[in-house]
C-alpha positions in Angstrom: 0.0 -10.7 35.4 -3.7 -11.6 34.8 -6.2 -8.9 35.9 -9.6 -7.7 34.8 -9.9 -4.3 33.4 -12.2 -2.5 31.0 -11.5 0.0 28.2 -14.9 1.5 28.0 -15.3 5.3 28.2 -16.5 4.9 31.9 -13.3 3.2 33.0 -9.8 4.5 32.5 -8.1 1.1 32.6 -7.2 -1.0 29.6 -8.0 -4.7 29.7 -4.8 -6.7 29.6 -5.5 -10.2 30.9 -2.8 -12.0 29.0 0.9 -12.3 28.3 3.4 -10.2 26.4 5.1 -11.4 23.2 8.4 -9.7 22.3 8.9 -10.0 18.6 12.6 -10.7 18.6 14.9 -11.0 15.6 15.9 -14.4 17.0 13.4 -17.1 16.1 14.4 -19.3 19.0 13.5 -16.6 21.5 10.2 -16.2 19.9 9.6 -19.9 20.1 10.6 -19.9 23.7 7.9 -17.4 24.5 5.3 -19.3 22.5 6.2 -22.4 24.6 5.5 -20.5 27.8 8.7 -18.7 28.8 8.4 -15.0 29.7 11.3 -12.9 28.5 12.4 -9.4 29.5 13.3 -6.8 26.8 17.0 -7.6 27.6 16.4 -11.3 27.3 14.7 -10.9 23.9 17.6 -9.1 22.3 17.0 -6.9 19.3 13.4 -6.5 18.2 12.3 -7.0 14.6 12.0 -3.7 12.7 9.9 -3.3 9.6 7.3 -5.9 10.5 5.0 -5.7 7.5 1.3 -6.3 7.1 2.2 -9.0 4.6 3.8 -10.8 7.5 1.0 -10.1 10.0 -1.6 -11.4 7.6 -0.2 -13.1 4.5 -2.3 -12.3 1.4 -3.4 -15.9 1.1 -5.5 -15.7 4.2 -7.2 -12.4 3.4 -10.3 -14.2 2.2 -11.2 -14.4 5.9 -12.8 -11.3 7.3 -14.5 -12.6 10.5 -13.2 -14.3 13.7 -11.3 -16.9 11.7 -8.7 -14.2 10.9 -7.5 -14.4 14.4 -6.1 -17.9 13.8 -3.5 -16.6 11.4 -2.1 -13.5 13.0 1.6 -13.2 12.4 1.9 -16.5 10.6 4.1 -14.7 8.0 6.4 -13.2 10.7 10.0 -13.6 9.5 13.0 -13.9 11.8 16.4 -15.0 10.5 14.8 -16.8 7.5 12.4 -18.7 9.7 8.7 -18.4 10.5 8.3 -19.3 14.2 4.6 -18.3 14.6 2.1 -20.8 13.4 -1.7 -20.8 13.2 -3.4 -20.2 16.5 -0.1 -19.5 18.2 -1.1 -16.2 19.6 -4.5 -17.4 20.9 -3.1 -20.6 22.4 -0.2 -18.7 24.0 -2.7 -16.3 25.8 -1.0 -13.1 24.6 -2.6 -9.7 25.0 0.4 -7.5 24.2 2.8 -7.5 21.2 6.1 -5.6 21.2 8.1 -4.8 18.0 10.7 -2.4 16.7 10.6 0.5 14.3 8.1 1.1 11.5 5.7 -1.6 12.7 2.9 -2.3 10.2 4.6 -1.0 7.0 3.3 -1.9 3.6 -0.3 -2.7 2.7 -3.4 -0.7 3.9 -5.0 -4.0 4.8 -7.0 -3.7 8.0 -7.0 -7.4 8.3 -3.7 -7.1 10.1 -4.7 -5.2 13.3 -8.1 -7.0 13.1 -6.3 -10.4 13.1 -4.2 -9.3 16.1 -7.3 -8.2 18.0 -9.2 -11.3 17.1 -6.3 -13.3 18.4 -6.6 -11.7 21.8 -4.2 -8.7 21.4 -5.3 -5.5 23.1 -2.1 -3.4 22.9 0.7 -3.2 20.4 3.9 -1.5 21.5 6.6 -0.5 19.0 9.3 2.1 18.5 7.3 3.6 15.7 4.3 2.7 13.5 3.4 3.2 9.9 0.5 5.6 9.4 -2.1 3.4 7.8 -1.5 0.5 10.3 -1.9 2.8 13.3 -5.0 4.5 12.0 -6.5 1.1 11.2 -5.8 0.0 14.7 -7.4 3.1 16.2 -10.5 2.5 14.0 -11.1 -0.9 15.4 -10.2 0.0 19.0 -6.8 -1.7 19.2 -4.5 0.4 21.3 -1.0 1.2 20.2 1.9 2.9 22.0 5.5 3.9 21.3 6.4 3.8 25.0 8.6 0.7 25.5 8.7 1.5 29.2 5.2 0.0 29.4 6.7 -3.5 28.9 8.3 -3.6 32.3 5.3 -2.0 34.0 3.0 -4.6 32.5 5.4 -7.3 33.7 5.1 -5.9 37.2 1.4 -6.0 37.0 0.8 -2.3 37.0 -2.5 -0.9 35.6 -2.2 0.9 32.2 -4.8 3.6 31.8 -6.5 4.5 28.6 -5.7 8.2 29.1 -1.9 7.6 29.2 -2.2 5.5 26.0 -4.0 8.3 24.1 -1.7 11.1 25.6 0.2 12.7 22.8 -2.2 11.5 20.1 -4.3 14.0 18.2 -7.6 14.7 19.7 -9.6 12.9 17.0 -7.6 9.7 17.4 -8.0 9.8 21.2 -11.8 10.3 20.9 -12.1 7.4 18.4 -10.2 5.1 20.8 -12.3 6.2 23.7 -15.5 5.5 21.6 -14.4 2.0 20.9 -13.7 2.5 17.2 -14.5 4.7 14.2 -17.9 3.3 13.2 -19.5 3.9 16.7 -17.7 7.3 16.7 -19.1 8.1 13.3 -22.7 7.3 14.2 -22.4 9.5 17.2 -20.7 12.5 15.7 -20.9 12.4 11.9 -24.5 12.0 11.1 -24.6 15.5 9.8 -21.5 17.0 8.1 -21.1 20.1 6.1 -18.3 21.8 4.1 -16.1 24.1 6.2 -16.7 27.8 5.8 -13.3 29.0 6.8 -12.0 32.1 5.0 -9.1 31.7 2.6 -5.9 32.2 4.7 -3.4 34.8 3.5 -0.4 32.7 4.5 1.4 30.8 1.7 0.3 27.2 1.3 1.2 24.0 -0.5 -1.0 22.5 -3.2 -1.8 19.7 -0.7 -3.0 22.2 1.9 -5.1 24.1 -0.7 -6.9 20.9 -1.9 -7.6 19.7 1.7 -8.9 23.1 2.6 -11.4 23.0 -0.3 -12.6 19.5 0.9 -12.6 20.1 4.7 -15.8 19.1 6.5 -17.1 20.9 9.6 -18.0 18.3 12.3 -18.6 18.4 16.0 -15.4 16.3 16.5 -13.1 18.5 14.4 -11.1 21.5 15.5 -12.4 24.8 14.1 -9.0 25.9 12.9 -7.0 22.7 12.3 -3.2 22.6 12.3 -0.6 20.0 11.3 -1.1 17.0 13.5 -4.8 17.5 14.0 -7.3 15.0 13.0 -10.0 16.2 10.5 -12.6 14.8 8.1 -12.7 15.6 4.4 -15.1 15.0 1.6 -13.7 12.7 -1.1 -14.6 13.2 -4.8 -14.0 9.5 -5.3 -14.0 6.5 -2.9 -13.0 3.1 -4.2 -12.7 -0.4 -2.8 -11.6 -3.8 -4.0 -12.7 -7.4 -3.3 -10.4 -8.1 -0.3 -12.1 -5.2 1.6 -15.7 -5.1 0.4 -17.0 -8.1 2.3 -15.2 -7.0 5.4 -16.7 -3.5 5.1 -20.2 -4.9 4.7 -19.7 -7.3 7.6 -18.6 -4.4 9.8 -21.5 -2.1 8.8 -24.1 -4.8 9.4 -22.6 -5.9 12.7 -22.3 -2.3 14.0 -25.3 -0.5 12.5 -27.7 -3.3 11.5 -30.9 -2.7 9.6 -31.1 -1.0 6.2 -27.9 0.6 5.1 -27.9 3.8 3.2 -24.7 4.9 1.4 -23.8 8.6 1.0 -23.5 9.7 -2.6 -23.1 6.2 -4.2 -22.3 7.8 -7.6 -18.8 8.6 -6.3 -18.1 5.1 -5.1 -16.3 2.7 -7.5 -15.8 -1.0 -6.9 -13.0 -3.1 -8.5 -12.0 -6.7 -8.9 -8.2 -6.5 -9.3 -6.7 -9.1 -6.9 -8.5 -12.2 -8.0 -8.3 -12.5 -11.8 -5.9 -15.5 -11.6 -6.7 -16.8 -8.2 -7.3 -20.3 -9.5 -3.6 -20.2 -10.7 -2.2 -18.7 -7.5 0.2 -21.3 -5.9 -0.4 -20.0 -2.4 -4.2 -20.0 -2.6 -4.4 -23.4 -4.4 -2.0 -25.0 -1.9 -4.0 -23.8 1.1 -7.4 -24.7 -0.5 -8.5 -21.1 -0.4 -9.8 -20.7 -3.9 -13.5 -21.4 -3.0 -13.3 -18.8 -0.2 -11.9 -16.2 -2.5 -14.5 -16.9 -5.1 -17.2 -16.5 -2.5 -15.6 -13.2 -1.4 -15.6 -12.0 -4.9 -19.3 -12.9 -5.3 -20.1 -11.0 -2.1 -18.6 -7.9 -3.6 -20.6 -8.3 -6.8 -23.8 -8.7 -4.7 -22.9 -5.6 -2.7 -22.2 -3.5 -5.8 -25.4 -4.7 -7.4 -27.5 -4.1 -4.3 -26.4 -0.4 -4.1 -26.1 0.2 -7.8 -22.4 1.0 -7.6 -20.0 1.2 -10.6 -18.2 -2.2 -10.8 -15.2 -3.1 -12.9 -15.1 -6.9 -13.0 -12.1 -9.1 -13.3 -10.8 -10.2 -16.8 -9.2 -13.6 -17.3 -7.6 -15.0 -20.5 -10.8 -16.9 -21.3 -12.9 -13.8 -20.8 -10.5 -11.7 -22.8 -10.9 -14.0 -25.8 -14.6 -13.2 -26.0 -14.4 -9.6 -24.7 -16.4 -7.1 -26.8 -14.5 -4.2 -25.3 -17.3 -3.3 -22.8 -15.5 -4.6 -19.8 -12.9 -2.0 -18.8 -10.7 -3.7 -16.2 -7.5 -3.3 -14.4 -5.7 -2.5 -11.1 -7.9 -0.2 -9.1 -5.6 2.8 -8.5 -4.3 2.6 -12.1 -7.9 2.7 -13.3 -8.6 5.7 -11.1 -5.9 7.6 -12.9 -7.0 6.5 -16.4 -10.7 7.0 -15.9 -11.8 9.0 -12.8 -9.3 11.3 -10.9 -8.8 14.9 -11.9 -6.4 17.6 -10.6 -7.5 19.3 -7.4 -9.7 16.3 -6.3 -9.5 14.1 -3.2 -9.4 10.3 -4.0 -9.4 7.6 -1.3 -9.1 3.9 -1.7 -8.6 0.7 0.2 -5.1 0.3 -1.1 -1.8 1.7 0.1 -0.9 2.6 -3.5 -3.8 4.9 -4.0 -1.3 7.8 -4.2 -0.8 6.7 -7.8 -3.3 9.3 -8.9 -1.3 12.1 -7.2 0.6 12.2 -10.5 -2.4 14.2 -11.8 -2.2 16.8 -9.0 -4.8 15.4 -6.7 -4.7 14.3 -3.1 -4.9 10.6 -3.2 -4.3 8.3 -0.1 -5.1 4.9 1.1 -7.4 4.0 4.0 -8.4 0.8 5.8 -11.7 -1.0 5.8 -13.3 0.8 8.7 -12.3 4.2 7.3 -14.0 3.2 4.0 -17.1 1.7 5.7 -17.5 4.9 7.7 -17.0 7.0 4.6 -19.6 4.9 2.8 -22.4 5.9 5.2 -21.2 9.3 6.4 -19.4 10.7 3.4 -16.6 11.8 5.8 -13.0 10.5 5.4 -10.6 10.7 8.4 -7.3 12.4 7.8 -4.5 13.5 10.2 -3.0 16.7 8.7 0.6 15.7 7.9 3.9 17.5 7.6 5.1 17.9 4.0 8.4 17.1 2.3 9.5 18.9 -0.8 11.6 16.6 -3.1 13.7 18.5 -5.6 14.9 16.4 -8.5 17.5 18.4 -10.3 19.8 17.7 -13.2 18.8 15.2 -15.9 18.3 11.5 -15.9 21.0 9.5 -17.7 19.9 7.3 -20.6 18.5 4.1 -19.2 17.6 5.6 -15.8 13.9 5.8 -15.0 11.6 7.0 -12.3 11.8 3.6 -10.7 15.5 4.0 -10.2 14.9 7.5 -8.7 12.4 6.0 -6.2 14.8 3.1 -5.3 17.5 5.7 -4.6 15.1 7.7 -2.4 14.2 4.6 -0.5 17.8 3.9 0.2 18.5 7.3 1.8 19.4 6.8 5.5 16.9 9.3 6.8 14.1 7.7 4.7 15.1 4.3 5.9 15.0 5.6 9.5 11.4 6.7 8.9 11.7 10.4 8.0 8.9 10.0 5.4 6.4 8.2 7.6 3.0 9.8 7.4 4.2 12.8 5.4 3.3 14.2 2.0 6.0 13.9 -0.8 5.7 16.9 -3.1 7.8 16.3 -6.2 9.5 19.3 -8.0 12.3 20.1 -10.3 13.4 19.9 -13.9 13.5 16.1 -13.9 9.8 16.0 -12.8 8.9 18.5 -15.4 10.4 16.3 -18.1 8.7 13.1 -16.9 5.6 11.7 -18.5 2.5 11.2 -16.4 3.1 7.4 -16.3 6.6 8.0 -14.9 5.3 10.6 -12.4 2.8 7.9 -11.3 5.7 5.7 -10.4 7.0 8.4 -8.0 3.7 9.1 -6.4 2.7 5.4 -6.3 5.8 4.4 -4.3 5.3 7.0 -1.7 3.6 4.1 0.0 7.1 2.4 0.3 8.6 5.7 1.3 6.2 5.7 4.3 4.3 8.7 3.1 0.6 9.6 3.3 0.7 10.5 -0.4 2.7 11.9 -3.2 1.7 14.8 -5.5 2.9 16.6 -8.6 1.4 19.9 -9.6 -0.6 19.8 -12.8 1.0 21.3 -15.9 0.9 21.0 -19.7 2.0 17.4 -19.4 -1.1 16.7 -17.2 -3.3 18.3 -19.8 -1.8 16.3 -22.6 -2.4 13.1 -20.7 -6.0 13.9 -19.9 -6.7 15.0 -23.5 -5.0 12.1 -25.3 -5.8 9.3 -22.9 -9.2 10.4 -21.6 -10.5 12.9 -24.1 -10.8 15.5 -21.3 -9.8 19.2 -22.0 -8.9 20.2 -18.5 -8.3 23.8 -17.5 -5.7 24.3 -14.8 -6.9 26.9 -12.3 -4.4 29.5 -10.9 -4.6 28.1 -7.4 -3.5 24.6 -8.4 0.2 24.9 -7.4 2.1 25.5 -4.2 2.9 29.0 -3.3 6.5 30.1 -3.6 6.8 30.8 0.1 5.0 27.6 1.3 6.8 25.9 4.2 7.9 22.3 4.4 9.2 20.1 7.2 12.2 19.2 5.0 13.6 19.6 1.5 15.2 16.6 -0.1 17.5 17.4 -3.0 18.7 14.8 -5.5 21.0 15.5 -8.4 19.6 13.0 -10.8 22.5 13.3 -13.2 24.5 11.3 -10.7 22.0 8.4 -10.5 22.6 5.0 -12.1 20.3 2.0 -12.7 19.2 0.7 -9.3 18.0 -2.6 -7.8 16.7 -3.3 -4.3 18.0 -6.5 -2.5 15.4 -9.0 -1.2 13.6 -8.3 2.0 12.8 -4.6 1.8 12.4 -1.9 -0.9 14.8 0.3 1.1 17.8 -2.0 0.4 18.7 -0.3 -2.8 22.1 -0.3 -4.5 23.4 0.8 -7.9 23.4 -2.3 -10.1 26.9 -1.5 -11.4 28.2 -1.8 -7.8 26.7 -5.3 -7.4 29.7 -7.6 -8.0 27.8 -10.9 -7.6 24.9 -11.2 -9.9 22.3 -13.8 -8.8 21.1 -16.4 -11.3 17.4 -15.8 -11.9 14.4 -18.2 -12.0 11.6 -15.7 -12.6 11.3 -12.2 -14.2 8.1 -10.4 -13.6 6.9 -7.2 -15.2 3.6 -5.7 -14.2 1.7 -4.3 -11.2 0.3 -0.8 -10.7 3.9 0.6 -10.5 5.2 -1.1 -13.7 2.1 -2.1 -15.7 1.5 1.2 -17.3 1.6 2.1 -21.0 5.1 3.6 -20.9 6.4 0.7 -18.7 5.4 -1.6 -21.6 7.2 0.7 -24.0 10.3 0.0 -21.9 9.8 -3.8 -21.8 9.3 -3.8 -25.6 12.3 -1.6 -26.4 14.6 -4.1 -24.6 13.0 -7.3 -25.8 12.7 -6.0 -29.5 16.4 -5.2 -29.4 17.2 -8.7 -28.1 14.9 -10.4 -30.6 16.5 -8.5 -33.5 19.8 -10.1 -32.4 18.4 -13.6 -32.2 18.1 -13.5 -28.4 15.2 -14.8 -26.3 14.6 -15.2 -22.6 17.2 -17.3 -20.9 16.1 -21.0 -20.9 16.1 -21.2 -17.1 14.0 -18.0 -16.6 10.3 -17.8 -16.7 9.2 -14.3 -18.0 5.8 -12.9 -17.1 4.4 -9.6 -18.3 1.1 -8.5 -16.9 -0.9 -5.5 -18.1 -2.0 -3.0 -15.5 -5.3 -2.1 -17.4 -7.1 -3.1 -20.5 -6.1 0.2 -22.0 -2.5 -0.8 -21.6 -3.2 -4.2 -23.2 -4.9 -2.5 -26.2 -2.0 -0.1 -26.6 0.4 -3.0 -26.8 -1.6 -5.0 -29.3 -2.2 -1.9 -31.5 1.6 -1.4 -31.7 2.4 -5.1 -32.2 4.2 -5.5 -29.0 2.4 -8.7 -28.3 4.1 -10.4 -31.2 7.5 -9.4 -29.8 6.6 -10.6 -26.3 5.4 -14.0 -27.7 8.6 -14.4 -29.8 11.0 -13.9 -26.9 9.0 -16.4 -24.8 7.1 -14.2 -22.4 3.9 -15.4 -20.7 1.3 -12.6 -21.1 -1.3 -12.0 -18.4 -4.5 -10.0 -18.3 -4.8 -6.9 -16.1 -4.6 -7.7 -12.4 -2.4 -7.2 -9.3 -1.2 -10.8 -9.8 2.2 -11.9 -8.5 2.8 -8.5 -6.9 0.3 -9.5 -4.2 1.0 -13.2 -4.4 -2.3 -13.6 -6.3 -1.3 -15.3 -9.5 1.4 -16.6 -12.0 4.8 -15.1 -11.5 4.9 -15.8 -7.7 7.7 -18.0 -6.5 6.9 -21.5 -5.2 10.1 -22.4 -3.3 12.5 -20.4 -1.0 15.5 -21.0 -3.2 13.9 -19.3 -6.3 15.2 -15.9 -7.2 13.0 -13.3 -9.0 13.7 -9.9 -10.5 10.5 -7.9 -10.4 9.3 -4.4 -11.4 6.7 -4.4 -8.6 6.9 -1.9 -5.7 7.7 -4.0 -2.6 9.7 -7.2 -1.8 8.8 -7.9 1.8 9.3 -11.5 2.9 6.5 -13.6 1.5 5.1 -10.8 -0.6 5.4 -12.6 -3.9 5.9 -16.2 -2.7 8.6 -17.8 -0.5 11.5 -16.9 -2.8 13.9 -14.0 -3.0 12.7 -10.9 -4.9 15.0 -8.2 -6.3 13.2 -5.0 -7.3 14.2 -3.2 -10.5 12.9 -1.0 -13.3 11.0 -2.4 -16.3 14.0 -2.2 -18.6 16.2 -4.0 -16.1 13.6 -6.8 -15.6 13.5 -7.3 -19.4 17.2 -7.2 -19.8 17.8 -9.6 -16.9 15.2 -12.1 -18.4 17.3 -12.3 -21.5 20.7 -12.5 -19.7 19.5 -15.0 -17.0 21.0 -12.8 -14.3 20.7 -9.3 -13.0 21.9 -6.8 -15.7 20.9 -3.4 -16.9 19.9 -2.8 -20.6 23.2 -1.0 -21.2 25.2 -4.0 -19.7 23.2 -6.4 -21.9 24.0 -4.3 -25.0 27.7 -4.2 -24.0 27.7 -8.0 -23.8 
């Protein structure tokens, strides 16, 4: 099956001089292929669905952003509780093609994942379906993807696979980027001069998302003059932000591709964050693998990059630094900080994190991109976007006491059509009386977790609550313009209706955020080892109000955390920390036995205390995703802040109402 072919624009044949690895749900069948056996699709059995970027490139190896990444591709791949793919396995096996099931590449926006695959020798990934960010990242580095499983048999027969058939059905921009060998080369060829679009305002009804994009659309030689859903376009972003796991990789790409003196477009609109490495010295995964010095070097590389271009930089804040903090270092998780300090209604915000939609709670278009997208945006000012279909989510009724936005999202994630991928790449526009009654912090939980729903972004139209938040939290008197809402007759691909008065407290079983179940229906309650409250999703001011309400109730009755449970509470930003201290929450947290952590992503991304250290450990966590290995080797149940706090007291999964009843 070895042959020599070239994927350059002058040749229509893709280079596939290697073997095919079928990513089976059976670890023994994966091992058989690694040992040299070639299986057919029938031999492999069911393929793994939902292969996450956390599995393709576990967070502990993200300090690598050069050829060394290729050594670790798929080392986190999980099959029947086993990890059959070890370091260098793809390289040593001589594989050129990977084949998986549905929703391949879900999770993080980390471009390290397709980059690691390509550096391991992979030239083509075939799957039943792909997550948006993963596939766009693959396009951007010239890694081909296909949803045609019929290619597997053709490759086995030694047939040639042309570039044109691989780009057939893709939008014209994606096809051109792949033909060019990646986005950076494409950008230098076509995006040296970009200008705002001068299209007239259409008379047809439009959604808020469509209106914002239209106001930020760029006219380029590679964009259609009159774009429609499914077309690839470029937009101007009001804010571009990046964090330490991406900055060194972006600089490396720019220097390697462009060389010479780099000039960044509009550096005043670029913000740099340290939010994944605050507790790296205490991260079990990084310490065990000896990666702490590499991460420290990666962090310093970002500081040097920011200083060299005069970029706004929010540095990390550890306990030691907090003790001597004079208040000048405003720190926190990048996308939470964007909502608290930068984003405004009607703007476009892009960041190198899949939870960038957090800021959609303010009524802006906020979405995550990969490293190459951001590197290209740094030097051209143009951000790639495929115009998506849009979903309207109607949340009617009223939430029961004790039911929060996190419970609503876990319910949405468990819907069969969402689990089947109905939300992939789409915009989630949240409406209804429940949304109107939610605070901005709670709305941010909805928009943040559109990443888990598979969406491009989530958005809530700005209203009086938005103005209150901006005025009270940021001192901004914002005037909502008449256009900042969806038109009544705007069209949607689908409308999802949820009667929230029927919802109960939810949890999601270990392995995937979509495995949600009402907690009251869970007959067997697992004994807990760790309770973790924090992350961008659950480290906001009102999340800490929820933690405190439960823990103060418990303390008043002489209760503390269960002796066998370690309780960690980690602030999302310094503003949240200061809010808690001002209200005396910190004294309650200390009295019940919680370990308090400074603002950072922390255990959510396996980057600090609160991560499990053994497979038999069980965690209840308020974070957003529980993919295998995401927060250590143990089992992670997802829950709301109130449920996490109540469970820490009880020592097993319980809601606050159940704890009170006991």
